[in-house]
Residue frames relative to the residue before (quaternion, step in Angstrom):
aa qw qx qy qz dx dy dz
M 1.0000 0.0000 0.0000 0.0000 0.00 0.00 0.00
D 0.4784 -0.6986 0.4611 0.2653 3.55 -0.98 0.83
L 0.8635 0.0755 0.1198 0.4841 3.39 0.71 -1.24
S 0.0500 -0.7480 0.6570 0.0792 3.55 -1.13 0.75
V 0.1617 -0.7818 0.5966 0.0823 3.58 -0.83 1.05
V 0.1362 -0.8131 0.5649 0.0351 3.57 -0.51 1.19
L 0.0643 -0.8163 0.5712 -0.0561 3.48 -0.81 1.28
P 0.2125 -0.7507 0.6139 0.1205 3.64 -0.42 1.12
V 0.1033 -0.8113 0.5755 -0.0031 3.51 -0.99 0.91
Y 0.1244 0.7327 -0.6641 0.0820 3.60 -0.93 0.98
N 0.8374 -0.2115 0.0573 0.5007 3.54 -0.40 1.37
E 0.3874 0.6923 -0.5038 0.3417 3.55 0.65 1.21
E 0.1269 0.8536 -0.5009 0.0658 3.54 0.92 0.71
E 0.6536 0.5467 -0.3313 0.4052 3.60 1.05 -0.69
S 0.7695 0.4209 -0.1851 0.4432 3.57 0.99 -0.85
I 0.4633 0.7259 -0.4321 0.2679 3.70 1.27 -0.35
H 0.7026 0.4840 -0.2797 0.4404 3.54 0.66 -1.14
E 0.6510 0.5230 -0.3016 0.4601 3.58 0.86 -1.16
L 0.6995 0.4933 -0.2965 0.4236 3.56 0.74 -1.06
T 0.6389 0.5168 -0.3255 0.4677 3.60 0.97 -0.85
E 0.6643 0.4807 -0.3324 0.4659 3.66 0.80 -0.90
W 0.6292 0.5396 -0.3336 0.4491 3.63 0.96 -0.67
I 0.6767 0.4791 -0.2846 0.4812 3.57 0.87 -1.01
E 0.6342 0.5215 -0.3215 0.4718 3.64 1.02 -0.82
K 0.6570 0.5124 -0.3082 0.4592 3.65 0.88 -0.77
V 0.7076 0.4664 -0.2825 0.4494 3.55 0.89 -0.87
C 0.6567 0.5101 -0.2958 0.4701 3.57 1.02 -0.89
Q 0.6701 0.4713 -0.3076 0.4839 3.68 0.92 -0.84
S 0.6804 0.4933 -0.3251 0.4337 3.61 0.87 -0.61
H 0.7398 0.3301 -0.2269 0.5405 3.56 1.29 -0.23
N 0.4932 -0.7117 0.3904 0.3128 3.52 1.38 0.70
L 0.4200 0.6869 -0.5073 0.3072 3.62 0.79 0.91
S 0.3460 -0.6911 0.5996 0.2075 3.54 -0.95 0.97
F 0.0571 0.8557 -0.5001 0.1198 3.50 -0.66 1.10
E 0.1345 -0.7376 0.6404 0.1664 3.58 -1.36 0.05
V 0.1793 -0.7540 0.6152 0.1444 3.50 -1.15 0.49
I 0.1745 -0.8072 0.5635 0.0236 3.45 -0.82 1.34
F 0.1172 -0.7945 0.5915 0.0713 3.51 -0.69 1.01
I 0.1266 -0.7669 0.6254 0.0681 3.53 -1.05 0.77
D 0.1591 -0.7794 0.5973 0.1022 3.59 -0.27 1.17
D 0.2374 -0.8003 0.5462 0.0700 3.56 -0.44 1.33
G 0.7444 -0.4299 0.2139 0.4640 3.57 0.64 1.13
S 0.1463 0.8206 -0.5363 0.1324 3.62 0.97 0.85
S 0.3293 -0.7571 0.5429 0.1536 3.47 -1.13 0.79
D 0.6278 0.4879 -0.3626 0.4862 3.54 1.26 0.16
S 0.7001 -0.4899 0.2852 0.4343 3.71 -0.99 -0.42
S 0.1791 0.8133 -0.5316 0.1544 3.58 1.25 0.53
W 0.6969 0.4774 -0.3046 0.4400 3.71 0.69 -0.93
V 0.5674 0.5727 -0.3490 0.4777 3.59 1.15 -0.67
M 0.6707 0.5005 -0.2811 0.4698 3.55 0.89 -0.95
I 0.6747 0.4978 -0.2919 0.4602 3.55 0.86 -0.91
K 0.6594 0.4730 -0.3028 0.4998 3.58 0.90 -0.76
D 0.6161 0.5305 -0.3512 0.4644 3.63 1.01 -0.57
L 0.6705 0.4792 -0.2948 0.4836 3.59 1.01 -0.84
A 0.6417 0.5406 -0.3206 0.4396 3.60 0.98 -0.81
K 0.6115 0.5489 -0.3714 0.4324 3.67 1.07 -0.53
N 0.7705 0.3768 -0.1743 0.4837 3.56 1.06 -0.80
K 0.7691 0.2703 -0.1209 0.5664 3.55 1.17 -0.70
K 0.3195 -0.8162 0.4571 0.1509 3.57 -0.18 1.26
F 0.6103 0.5571 -0.3456 0.4446 3.53 1.35 -0.35
V 0.5673 0.5809 -0.3603 0.4593 3.55 1.33 -0.04
K 0.0117 0.7803 -0.6243 0.0357 3.45 -0.85 1.06
G 0.0352 -0.8510 0.5239 0.0001 3.59 -1.03 0.46
F 0.1631 -0.7276 0.6576 0.1076 3.58 -1.27 0.62
R 0.1045 -0.7682 0.6272 0.0745 3.48 -1.12 0.51
F 0.2949 -0.7395 0.5878 0.1437 3.60 -0.75 1.16
R 0.5353 -0.6402 0.4628 0.2990 3.45 -1.31 0.66
R 0.7705 0.0305 -0.0449 0.6351 3.61 1.30 -0.27
N 0.6430 -0.5305 0.4006 0.3804 3.49 -1.37 0.15
Y 0.1061 -0.8120 0.5739 -0.0022 3.57 -0.44 1.31
G 0.6023 -0.5847 0.3717 0.3965 3.56 1.07 -0.38
K 0.6739 -0.5261 0.3535 0.3796 3.52 -1.21 0.43
A 0.6060 0.5260 -0.3713 0.4672 3.67 0.92 -0.70
A 0.6568 0.4934 -0.3444 0.4545 3.72 0.69 -0.93
A 0.6632 0.5357 -0.3086 0.4219 3.60 0.88 -0.93
L 0.6503 0.4967 -0.2888 0.4971 3.56 1.02 -0.97
H 0.6472 0.5596 -0.3120 0.4132 3.57 0.86 -0.97
T 0.6622 0.5208 -0.2605 0.4715 3.56 1.04 -1.02
A 0.6848 0.4690 -0.2844 0.4798 3.53 0.86 -1.06
F 0.6224 0.5501 -0.3681 0.4177 3.65 0.89 -0.82
L 0.6195 0.5854 -0.3321 0.4040 3.59 0.96 -0.76
G 0.7699 0.3404 -0.1603 0.5155 3.54 1.13 -0.87
A 0.4975 0.6819 -0.4485 0.2941 3.60 1.09 -0.15
K 0.1745 -0.8427 0.5037 0.0755 3.54 -0.82 0.98
G 0.5121 0.6712 -0.4063 0.3496 3.55 1.35 -0.10
D 0.5961 -0.5587 0.4441 0.3679 3.56 -1.18 0.47
V 0.7325 0.1815 -0.1094 0.6469 3.56 1.21 -0.66
V 0.1646 -0.7601 0.6262 0.0558 3.45 -1.10 0.88
I 0.0717 -0.8068 0.5864 0.0011 3.57 -0.72 1.15
T 0.1128 -0.7720 0.6135 0.1221 3.59 -0.86 0.84
M 0.0055 0.7586 -0.6510 0.0258 3.56 -1.16 0.70
D 0.5301 -0.5954 0.5081 0.3261 3.46 -1.35 0.42
S 0.4491 -0.7264 0.4679 0.2274 3.64 -1.07 0.67
D 0.5661 0.6253 -0.3903 0.3690 3.66 1.25 0.21
L 0.5349 -0.6456 0.3901 0.3805 3.56 1.29 0.26
Q 0.5087 0.6285 -0.4667 0.3583 3.61 1.04 0.42
D 0.6523 0.3866 -0.3131 0.5719 3.49 1.40 -0.08
S 0.3577 -0.7654 0.5065 0.1720 3.50 -0.93 0.96
P 0.4192 -0.7017 0.5186 0.2510 3.62 -0.86 1.00
D 0.5549 0.6339 -0.4026 0.3580 3.55 1.12 -0.35
E 0.5655 0.5913 -0.3498 0.4563 3.55 1.39 -0.25
I 0.4834 0.7059 -0.4224 0.2993 3.63 1.18 -0.48
P 0.6653 0.4814 -0.3697 0.4346 3.82 0.49 -0.85
D 0.7256 0.4554 -0.3034 0.4172 3.64 0.67 -0.92
L 0.5788 0.5691 -0.3178 0.4900 3.55 1.29 -0.64
V 0.6734 0.4719 -0.3091 0.4777 3.61 0.88 -0.90
K 0.6277 0.5537 -0.3140 0.4482 3.58 1.05 -0.86
M 0.6592 0.5264 -0.3029 0.4434 3.58 0.96 -0.83
I 0.6729 0.4766 -0.2973 0.4814 3.54 1.21 -0.74
K 0.7543 0.4324 -0.2165 0.4441 3.50 0.70 -1.17
E 0.7933 0.3170 -0.1745 0.4896 3.61 0.75 -0.98
D 0.7391 0.4165 -0.2307 0.4764 3.62 0.91 -0.79
G 0.4940 -0.7413 0.3709 0.2625 3.56 1.24 -0.07
F 0.3942 0.7241 -0.4746 0.3084 3.55 1.23 0.31
D 0.3938 -0.6819 0.5428 0.2920 3.60 -1.13 0.65
L 0.7971 0.0485 0.0459 0.6002 3.55 1.04 -0.82
V 0.0561 -0.7688 0.6363 0.0305 3.57 -0.95 0.85
S 0.1908 -0.7920 0.5768 0.0594 3.59 -0.81 1.12
G 0.4663 -0.6580 0.5300 0.2622 3.53 -0.98 0.87
W 0.0900 -0.7531 0.6459 0.0863 3.50 -1.26 0.57
K 0.2654 -0.7591 0.5870 0.0936 3.52 -0.60 1.28
K 0.0732 -0.8456 0.5239 0.0710 3.63 0.34 1.08
K 0.7252 0.2255 -0.1784 0.6257 3.54 1.10 -0.65
R 0.0833 -0.8345 0.5438 -0.0306 3.60 -0.58 1.28
Y 0.2516 -0.7330 0.6062 0.1788 3.58 -1.03 0.68
D 0.3782 0.6889 -0.5071 0.3539 3.48 0.59 1.23
S 0.6457 -0.5082 0.3991 0.4070 3.53 -1.32 0.31
F 0.6379 -0.5042 0.4043 0.4187 3.72 -1.24 0.38
L 0.6709 0.5083 -0.3461 0.4143 3.64 0.76 -0.86
K 0.6663 0.4982 -0.2987 0.4676 3.50 0.99 -0.93
R 0.6644 0.4773 -0.3373 0.4658 3.64 0.89 -0.71
F 0.6296 0.5518 -0.3154 0.4468 3.62 1.07 -0.88
T 0.6861 0.4755 -0.2777 0.4753 3.59 0.80 -1.01
S 0.6539 0.5324 -0.3029 0.4441 3.52 1.00 -0.86
R 0.6268 0.5262 -0.3319 0.4691 3.62 1.06 -0.54
I 0.6447 0.4847 -0.3149 0.5003 3.57 0.95 -0.89
Y 0.6617 0.5280 -0.3122 0.4312 3.64 0.84 -0.91
N 0.7149 0.4625 -0.2524 0.4596 3.56 0.93 -1.09
G 0.5889 0.5531 -0.3525 0.4722 3.53 1.17 -0.62
T 0.6623 0.4736 -0.3049 0.4941 3.66 0.81 -0.97
A 0.6294 0.5038 -0.3630 0.4671 3.74 0.88 -0.69
R 0.6643 0.5077 -0.3386 0.4317 3.63 0.75 -0.92
I 0.6709 0.4921 -0.3067 0.4624 3.62 0.92 -0.98
S 0.7315 0.4649 -0.2678 0.4207 3.65 0.78 -0.82
S 0.7590 0.4095 -0.1820 0.4724 3.45 1.23 -0.70
G 0.3547 -0.7473 0.4815 0.2897 3.45 1.34 -0.50
I 0.5325 0.6052 -0.4188 0.4180 3.67 1.20 0.27
K 0.2645 -0.7982 0.5196 0.1511 3.65 -0.45 1.14
I 0.3954 0.6562 -0.5690 0.2989 3.64 0.21 1.14
H 0.4893 -0.7193 0.4261 0.2482 3.62 -1.09 0.68
D 0.8214 0.1904 -0.0493 0.5354 3.59 1.14 -0.61
F 0.1727 -0.8341 0.5207 0.0579 3.46 0.15 1.38
N 0.7207 0.4685 -0.2366 0.4529 3.58 1.10 -0.64
C 0.4240 0.6988 -0.4859 0.3095 3.54 1.20 0.11
G 0.4306 -0.7272 0.4720 0.2512 3.52 -0.89 1.08
L 0.6670 0.5095 -0.3075 0.4483 3.61 1.12 -0.53
K 0.2644 0.7516 -0.5636 0.2179 3.51 -0.33 1.31
A 0.2490 -0.7616 0.5855 0.1234 3.51 -1.25 0.58
Y 0.1175 -0.8058 0.5802 -0.0150 3.58 -1.04 0.97
R 0.4462 -0.5813 0.5950 0.3302 3.43 -1.28 0.41
N 0.5859 -0.6360 0.3591 0.3510 3.49 -0.88 0.91
E 0.6258 0.5717 -0.3250 0.4194 3.49 1.07 -0.69
V 0.6087 0.5575 -0.3489 0.4437 3.54 1.24 -0.54
V 0.7165 0.4503 -0.2787 0.4541 3.64 0.78 -0.83
K 0.6278 0.5035 -0.3423 0.4850 3.58 1.34 -0.33
S 0.7003 0.4993 -0.2499 0.4448 3.54 1.33 -0.28
I 0.7107 0.4053 -0.2275 0.5280 3.51 1.30 -0.16
E 0.2779 -0.7364 0.5938 0.1669 3.52 -1.28 0.46
V 0.1354 -0.8010 0.5800 0.0601 3.60 -0.54 1.01
F 0.0831 0.8162 -0.5566 0.1307 3.50 -0.37 1.28
G 0.7869 0.3221 -0.2246 0.4760 3.59 -1.39 0.17
E 0.7106 -0.3552 0.3252 0.5129 3.51 -0.64 -1.25
M 0.3492 0.8174 -0.4089 0.2067 3.60 1.42 0.32
H 0.4014 0.7162 -0.4973 0.2804 3.66 1.24 0.14
R 0.5812 0.5707 -0.3745 0.4430 3.66 1.26 -0.45
Y 0.7906 0.3302 -0.1670 0.4879 3.60 1.00 -0.63
I 0.1582 0.8152 -0.5337 0.1599 3.60 1.01 0.70
P 0.6514 0.5143 -0.3515 0.4332 3.64 0.88 -0.78
M 0.6348 0.5242 -0.3231 0.4666 3.61 1.14 -0.55
L 0.6226 0.5377 -0.2990 0.4836 3.45 1.15 -0.87
A 0.6381 0.5322 -0.3082 0.4632 3.62 1.05 -0.86
K 0.6596 0.5247 -0.2967 0.4490 3.49 0.96 -1.09
K 0.6431 0.5340 -0.3092 0.4536 3.59 1.04 -1.01
A 0.6897 0.4573 -0.2993 0.4749 3.59 1.03 -0.81
G 0.6410 -0.5574 0.3392 0.4041 3.74 1.12 0.05
F 0.5656 0.5500 -0.4161 0.4521 3.57 1.15 0.33
G 0.0403 -0.8838 0.4643 -0.0421 3.55 0.06 1.38
K 0.6320 0.5328 -0.3737 0.4208 3.51 1.21 -0.16
I 0.0924 0.8234 -0.5398 0.1486 3.57 0.12 1.37
G 0.0871 -0.8265 0.5561 0.0130 3.50 -0.70 1.09
E 0.3282 -0.7352 0.5687 0.1681 3.50 -1.35 0.01
K 0.0290 -0.7856 0.6178 0.0202 3.58 -1.02 0.61
I 0.4314 -0.6747 0.5354 0.2683 3.63 -0.95 1.02
V 0.0389 -0.8166 0.5757 -0.0148 3.61 -0.70 0.99
A 0.5614 -0.6022 0.4419 0.3564 3.50 -1.19 0.46
H 0.1691 -0.7286 0.6554 0.1051 3.55 -1.21 0.70
R 0.1814 -0.8165 0.5431 0.0737 3.52 -0.52 1.25
P 0.5538 -0.5637 0.4746 0.3878 3.73 -1.06 0.45
R 0.5182 -0.6278 0.4618 0.3522 3.51 -1.06 0.65
K 0.3266 -0.7748 0.5257 0.1292 3.53 -0.94 1.06
Y 0.8089 0.1374 -0.0319 0.5708 3.49 1.01 -0.81
G 0.8512 0.2395 -0.1255 0.4499 3.59 -1.20 0.51
V 0.4798 -0.6448 0.5131 0.3013 3.55 -1.26 -0.38
S 0.6211 -0.5368 0.4012 0.4064 3.60 -1.12 0.27
K 0.3657 -0.7335 0.5327 0.2107 3.56 -1.04 0.85
Y 0.6680 0.4950 -0.3214 0.4533 3.61 1.09 -0.08
G 0.2323 -0.7663 0.5876 0.1166 3.61 -1.13 0.79
F 0.7451 -0.4056 0.2723 0.4541 3.51 -1.27 -0.10
D 0.5642 0.6242 -0.3909 0.3732 3.59 1.08 -0.37
R 0.5332 0.6286 -0.4234 0.3759 3.59 1.20 -0.36
F 0.6259 0.5542 -0.3384 0.4320 3.53 1.09 -0.57
I 0.6375 0.5149 -0.2900 0.4944 3.54 1.11 -0.81
K 0.6348 0.5098 -0.3033 0.4952 3.55 1.04 -0.93
G 0.6421 0.5792 -0.3185 0.3883 3.56 0.91 -0.93
Y 0.6948 0.4359 -0.2761 0.5010 3.58 1.03 -0.80
L 0.6305 0.5042 -0.3561 0.4705 3.51 1.00 -0.65
D 0.6300 0.4953 -0.3444 0.4891 3.67 1.01 -0.59
L 0.6164 0.5489 -0.3596 0.4353 3.59 0.98 -0.71
L 0.6262 0.5085 -0.3281 0.4915 3.62 1.10 -0.70
T 0.6427 0.5554 -0.3000 0.4341 3.46 0.99 -0.97
I 0.6976 0.4695 -0.2634 0.4729 3.59 0.83 -1.06
G 0.6298 0.5466 -0.3438 0.4317 3.50 1.10 -0.70
F 0.6493 0.5044 -0.3058 0.4801 3.53 1.15 -0.84
I 0.6804 0.4970 -0.3051 0.4438 3.54 0.89 -0.94
T 0.6616 0.5058 -0.3433 0.4342 3.54 0.82 -0.82
R 0.7419 0.3915 -0.2524 0.4824 3.70 0.98 -0.71
F 0.8440 0.1634 -0.0257 0.5102 3.57 0.88 -0.93
G 0.3087 0.7865 -0.4885 0.2180 3.55 1.22 0.31
K 0.7456 0.4059 -0.1742 0.4990 3.55 1.03 -1.02
S 0.7911 0.2052 -0.0624 0.5729 3.54 1.24 -0.42
P 0.0184 -0.8333 0.5521 0.0215 3.67 0.53 0.97
M 0.5626 0.5905 -0.4160 0.4022 3.60 1.08 -0.45
H 0.5481 0.6204 -0.3854 0.4077 3.70 1.07 -0.48
L 0.7310 0.4004 -0.2161 0.5086 3.53 1.04 -0.87
F 0.7568 0.3838 -0.2183 0.4820 3.57 0.63 -1.20
G 0.6275 0.5345 -0.3385 0.4539 3.60 1.05 -0.66
S 0.6451 0.5100 -0.3183 0.4716 3.64 0.93 -0.84
L 0.6826 0.4692 -0.2882 0.4805 3.65 0.80 -1.01
G 0.6440 0.5529 -0.3030 0.4332 3.52 0.97 -0.84
T 0.6645 0.5258 -0.2672 0.4589 3.40 1.03 -1.01
L 0.6941 0.5032 -0.2694 0.4386 3.43 0.91 -1.15
M 0.6637 0.5086 -0.2851 0.4685 3.61 1.02 -0.81
F 0.6157 0.5262 -0.3345 0.4818 3.54 1.07 -0.78
L 0.6909 0.4839 -0.3200 0.4314 3.61 0.87 -0.90
I 0.5892 0.5657 -0.3465 0.4614 3.58 1.12 -0.71
G 0.6769 0.4856 -0.2850 0.4740 3.53 0.82 -1.01
F 0.6450 0.5222 -0.3209 0.4564 3.59 0.92 -0.88
I 0.6400 0.5317 -0.3160 0.4559 3.56 0.89 -0.95
M 0.6618 0.5062 -0.2955 0.4675 3.63 1.00 -0.93
A 0.6806 0.4763 -0.2962 0.4714 3.51 0.95 -0.80
G 0.6210 0.5486 -0.3245 0.4562 3.52 1.13 -0.83
Y 0.6268 0.5344 -0.3425 0.4519 3.63 1.05 -0.76
L 0.6940 0.4870 -0.3140 0.4273 3.50 0.93 -0.85
G 0.5988 0.5670 -0.3137 0.4707 3.58 1.29 -0.66
I 0.6571 0.4943 -0.2833 0.4936 3.55 0.95 -0.92
R 0.6568 0.5170 -0.3314 0.4376 3.56 0.87 -0.78
K 0.6607 0.5021 -0.3188 0.4580 3.51 1.08 -0.71
L 0.6159 0.5492 -0.3274 0.4603 3.51 1.14 -0.76
V 0.6305 0.5421 -0.3209 0.4536 3.53 1.03 -0.87
F 0.6453 0.5293 -0.3095 0.4556 3.58 0.91 -0.85
I 0.6535 0.5022 -0.2959 0.4829 3.61 1.01 -1.02
N 0.6496 0.5231 -0.3352 0.4381 3.60 0.93 -0.85
K 0.7306 0.3953 -0.2409 0.5019 3.55 1.00 -0.64
H 0.4674 -0.7365 0.3883 0.2974 3.52 1.26 0.30
L 0.3979 0.6801 -0.4667 0.4017 3.46 1.24 0.93
R 0.5711 -0.5828 0.4419 0.3728 3.47 -1.21 0.52
A 0.2741 -0.7971 0.5227 0.1277 3.61 -0.51 1.27
P 0.3710 -0.7136 0.5326 0.2635 3.64 -0.75 0.87
L 0.5600 -0.5842 0.4456 0.3828 3.51 -1.16 0.64
V 0.5511 -0.5876 0.4862 0.3385 3.48 -1.21 0.70
T 0.6710 0.5130 -0.3005 0.4431 3.59 0.89 -0.97
D 0.5678 0.6094 -0.3898 0.3928 3.65 1.11 -0.24
S 0.6590 0.5347 -0.2593 0.4611 3.54 1.28 -0.67
P 0.4360 -0.7047 0.4850 0.2793 3.61 -0.77 0.96
Y 0.5538 0.5975 -0.3974 0.4224 3.63 1.22 -0.30
F 0.5357 0.6086 -0.4024 0.4251 3.54 1.16 -0.47
Y 0.7156 0.4827 -0.2251 0.4520 3.54 0.74 -1.05
I 0.6151 0.5503 -0.2911 0.4838 3.39 1.25 -0.77
A 0.6622 0.5273 -0.2638 0.4624 3.45 0.96 -1.03
L 0.6758 0.5153 -0.2749 0.4497 3.54 1.01 -0.98
T 0.6599 0.5147 -0.2983 0.4590 3.50 1.10 -0.88
V 0.6486 0.5084 -0.3154 0.4706 3.55 1.05 -0.86
M 0.6327 0.5184 -0.3263 0.4738 3.67 0.98 -0.70
I 0.6618 0.4930 -0.3205 0.4651 3.57 0.94 -0.87
I 0.6573 0.5019 -0.3179 0.4636 3.62 0.94 -0.82
G 0.6344 0.4913 -0.3448 0.4871 3.65 1.04 -0.79
S 0.6529 0.4933 -0.3606 0.4476 3.68 0.75 -0.69
I 0.6330 0.5392 -0.3062 0.4635 3.61 1.05 -0.78
L 0.6650 0.4844 -0.2917 0.4879 3.57 0.97 -0.82
F 0.6357 0.5248 -0.3138 0.4712 3.54 1.02 -0.79
L 0.6585 0.4839 -0.2965 0.4944 3.60 0.93 -0.87
T 0.6050 0.5550 -0.3550 0.4470 3.69 1.05 -0.80
G 0.6648 0.5150 -0.2851 0.4599 3.55 0.98 -0.88
F 0.6257 0.5268 -0.3052 0.4877 3.55 1.10 -0.90
L 0.6901 0.4551 -0.3044 0.4732 3.59 0.73 -1.01
G 0.6171 0.5296 -0.3770 0.4435 3.63 0.96 -0.75
E 0.6427 0.5007 -0.3490 0.4631 3.72 0.84 -0.75
L 0.6444 0.5125 -0.3522 0.4449 3.64 0.88 -0.82
I 0.6809 0.4870 -0.2871 0.4657 3.60 0.92 -0.98
N 0.6302 0.5554 -0.3215 0.4370 3.55 1.01 -0.76
R 0.6817 0.5075 -0.2618 0.4573 3.52 1.05 -0.93
N 0.8061 0.3216 -0.1556 0.4717 3.63 1.04 -0.68
S 0.6272 0.5240 -0.3908 0.4235 3.59 1.17 0.06
S 0.5635 -0.5698 0.5078 0.3161 3.44 -1.49 0.44
E 0.3254 -0.7733 0.5101 0.1896 3.54 -0.94 0.69
R 0.5870 0.5906 -0.3478 0.4308 3.62 1.37 -0.14
N 0.2927 -0.7017 0.6217 0.1884 3.54 -1.20 0.65
T 0.2468 -0.7474 0.6114 0.0813 3.54 -1.29 0.77
Y 0.0123 -0.7987 0.6009 0.0294 3.56 -0.70 1.04
L 0.4102 -0.7276 0.4672 0.2900 3.60 -0.84 0.70
I 0.2264 -0.7621 0.6033 0.0623 3.51 -0.74 1.26
K 0.3110 -0.7782 0.5284 0.1359 3.48 -0.77 1.17
D 0.7976 -0.0504 0.0822 0.5954 3.57 1.05 -0.82
R 0.0538 -0.7751 0.6279 0.0460 3.59 -1.26 0.25
V 0.1304 -0.7794 0.6019 0.1146 3.51 -1.22 0.30
N 0.8381 0.1197 -0.1359 0.5145 3.66 -1.10 0.80
I 0.5183 0.6040 -0.4415 0.4143 3.64 1.08 0.62
């Protein structure tokens, strides 16, 4: 199979039929064998009814339905496990991403040899605040990751199937899939300017808190990328350094006391010096950090890395 189109859905009943027809038209006109995978992320409207209705008449339509709203990352993770196409394309279900971009994205993966191609909505139909905060967020992500793409959060992306089978998208990490792919060894990451269409139905499901979560997730993915498999490298190093600083401070106080005694002078009590309590505190913090790294290594070696999401229903799977 040439292509799997992954569509996370959350209360998008108005656009599902129109989007499916559009994808079908584009894929058939370019002779692409394809499947469309819907993931209903706990919708409260009739989205799942629409998906089941489509699946009865169109065998290329497949679907999962979560028991509750787990988030976009969970939806993508579940769909990636079942995707069979050589190329996997993700898009939003609100018709703001254009299926007309599909042939060029497939070409960039199959013919140009990219592992992942991220869409870039250069011209956006969003508010000034959303565009401004997005620029700051994407600039920070570029600097921290070293990946030179403009729109990390664009829902329209294309992947080689091997990529989606090699990464685990969890929490809110759908924003940082390029980083996860790079960490997994897929370094050929490209970018394509794509059309951003005005919202035709409904309202945005994201609030201002997405930007706060975005930066927190950036810190998380930075830590996981560098120290996820070896937390002792971070916590152990910091703990050892702090313990040594505290030990040197305490040693200085001890040597100072011995010098006073050797010269037959009245030696001040070590506990009278504020440096003693500072040294003690630094040594305790260092020990705690070291133990944190040690416990992190134990947990990392014995925990499962897979997430499980409760699927309520499915069609054509």
